[in-house]
C-alpha angles and dihedrals in degrees: 000000000000125000109319139162122240121181089343094308123117109231113210140116117296095013122154103236096153109154093006119156107227100151111170093354122162103238098152110160093001116165105227102151112161091001120152107234096155111151090002118149107229096155110161093358120151107235096156111154091005121149108231096157111162090356120155109236099159110160091353118156108234096155109157092357121153108235096159109159092355120151109233096156111154092004120146108231096163110157092000120152108232099156110152092000118150109232096161109160092355120155105235096161112156092355119153116230101169108165091350121155111230097159111155090358117152108233096163110158091353118152109231097164110158092358120146114231097170113153091000126141115228095163109157092358117150108238097168108151093353116150107234097168111151093355112159121224139154138213090276093061110106116215132194114275111276094011116135107209094183091056088049092057101261117153118213123215 
């Protein structure tokens, strides 16, 4: 996807889309590296295969979004709402999820190596096959029932 407009917003790397309303938008394969999407409403958006490397998604609403195969490495998702989001096969290496809501999120086969999940809520999330090597968490991180984060490679602060 090259530079395009969605709901009056130009979609390209490094764009300032803070506070943008992109509910249900088709952003498949979008190149949004280093973009500012803080406080953006992307509820139900299709971001499958999108490149969101180093993007700022602080307090963004990604409830029910499709992020299948997306690259969110180094992205800041602190406080983001990802409840019910599909992150199957997503690259979440070194992503920051401080106080993020990942309840019922699908993280099947996602790569979370070196991610920070401190204070995050992963209640009822699907972590089947997810790589949690060197993930950082704390006692305030909520895990799915029966999930053993230590056995999965999580380090606690």
